[in-house]
C-alpha positions, 0 to 999 in steps of 0.5 A: 606838362600835366596836372599832378594828382599827388599835391594833396599827399604833401599835406602837413609836411611843414608840420615839422616847422612847429617841432624842436627847432621851430619854436626856439627859432621863432622866439629868437626872431621876436626876442633876440636878446633873450633867445640868442641862437638856436642852442640857447633858444632851445634850452630856454624854451625847455627850461621855461615851458618843458618838453611840451613847450617844444610842440607849442602851435602844432595844431595851427601849424599842421592845419595851416601848412596842410592847406598851403602845401595843397594850394601851393603844389596844386596851383603850381602845376595848373599855372604851369600849364596855363602859362605854357599854353600862352607861350607856346612850346618854343617860348616855353623852353626859351623862357622856362625859368620865367615860367617857373617863377611866374607859376610859383608866384601865382600859386603862393599868392593864393596859398598864403591866403589859406595859411595866414589865419593859422600862421597868426595863431601859431606865432601868437601861441608860441611867442606870447606865454599865457595868451593861449595854450591851443588853437581852440583858445587862441582863435576865438580870443584873437577874433574877439580882441581884433576881429577878422583883421587879426588873422589877415594883418600879416598876409602882406608880409607873409607874401613878402616872405613866401612868394620869393621863398616859393619862386626860389624853391620851384625855379631853383629846384627845376633848374638844378635837376636840369643841371644835375642830369646834364653835368653831374649824373653820368647817364641820361635820366631815362637810364637812371633807376627810380632810386637814383632819380630820387637821390637827384630830387633830394639833392636838388631839393636841399640846394633849393631849400638853402636859397629859399631860407636866405631869400625869405628870412628877413621877411620871416622875421617881420612876420613873426614880430608882427603877429606877436605885437598888436597894432604894429606895422611891417614898416615899424617892425623893420625899423625896430629890428634893423639890418642885423636884426632881420638876419637873427636865426638864419643858420637855424632856418637854413638847417630847417628849411634845407632839410624840409624842402629836400623832404618835401620834393623827395616825398612829392616825387616818391608819391608820383613814382608809387602811383605811377603818375606823370614825371616829365623829364627835364625840358629839352629844346623842341625840334622846331626850335633846333631847326630855326637855330640851325642845330639839326642837319 
């Protein structure tokens, strides 16, 4: 495994989260009685705030997810090497899913610390009309009212949302790619063209994105309400939303996250192809392990 130099190329990919569906999606989670579904939420947002309302919160989203994306992909590669060295070649193969999970969880822990301040500003701008129109107004106002804690009070539920999301995103992607080449693609990866390999990347990314959306949606709902309501705790918000409330807006999130995750992996892999950076093939059983298991003559 080698550290990739292309992590920075993903900066800003989650900027799409503040466009079109994202504002109505966030509002559906914090006010489900008013914004019932993505269609109605989109229409109400357009009616109340105009076309500009659909792009509310673009600045903190761009900055926050740029920082998070850089940390997430960069630290993932680093932690993958670190844990692999600890395990050794044979155990790395045998425990590869656990390796992906541990590396991605470790990377996301630090990535969310970078994301939290901008996420808090984004949600406040999108869900509290009249509070602030942009990041320059929002950040100083939040600091004056609540201090530094205003930017990090959502970091624990953010971990609750993003760490399972990222663990699913990386582990599901890695194993899906492996399974696609083993059972679906009719020829070895080495015999596939770069375009064919990128199609596999996009497909695996979309599949991973669907699972990401499902496992992280309840915590995402809690984070959105928590950043809107001053003084609330994650436990209080969870009780308020109830078992059904935490799943509001799931369909919109699946569409958005599935597409976004597929594009992230596609662009990430495309950058590696373009700059001729290392693109390790799906893992194969080491020869030493094959001998131990009697799989070689």
